[in-house]
C-alpha positions as CSV (number, residue, x, y, z in Angstrom):
1,M,27.4,-0.5,-38.6
2,T,25.8,-1.0,-35.2
3,T,23.4,1.3,-33.5
4,H,23.5,2.3,-29.9
5,R,20.3,1.5,-28.0
6,S,19.7,2.7,-24.5
7,P,18.9,-0.1,-22.0
8,K,15.3,-0.7,-21.3
9,P,14.1,0.5,-17.8
10,L,13.4,-2.2,-15.3
11,A,9.9,-0.9,-14.7
12,D,7.3,1.0,-16.6
13,A,8.2,4.7,-16.4
14,N,4.6,5.6,-15.5
15,R,4.3,3.0,-12.7
16,P,7.7,2.4,-11.1
17,V,6.5,1.6,-7.6
18,E,3.0,0.3,-8.2
19,R,3.5,-2.9,-6.2
20,A,4.9,-1.1,-3.1
21,V,2.2,1.5,-3.1
22,T,-0.5,-1.2,-3.4
23,A,1.0,-3.2,-0.5
24,A,1.2,0.0,1.6
25,L,-2.4,0.9,0.9
26,I,-3.6,-2.6,1.8
27,L,-1.6,-2.6,5.1
28,A,-2.9,0.9,5.9
29,T,-6.5,-0.2,5.3
30,L,-6.1,-3.3,7.5
31,A,-4.6,-1.2,10.2
32,A,-7.5,1.3,10.0
33,L,-10.1,-1.5,10.1
34,A,-8.4,-3.0,13.2
35,W,-8.3,0.4,14.9
36,V,-12.0,1.0,14.2
37,A,-12.9,-2.5,15.5
38,G,-10.8,-1.8,18.6
39,M,-12.6,1.5,19.2
40,I,-16.0,-0.1,18.8
41,Y,-15.1,-2.9,21.2
42,T,-13.7,-0.4,23.7
43,V,-16.9,1.7,23.6
44,A,-19.2,-1.4,23.7
45,E,-17.4,-2.8,26.8
46,W,-17.0,0.5,28.6
47,P,-18.6,0.4,32.0
48,I,-21.3,3.0,32.4
């Protein structure tokens, strides 16, 4: 007699979108650093 087994999920139930979240956080951090660098450059080059 065979038993019915449910299919295994493709990803861990606790971390289904870990890779996407990590990539989004890295991109957001890079964008924030670029923005801060741009603001520092703008203030430093601002004519007084």
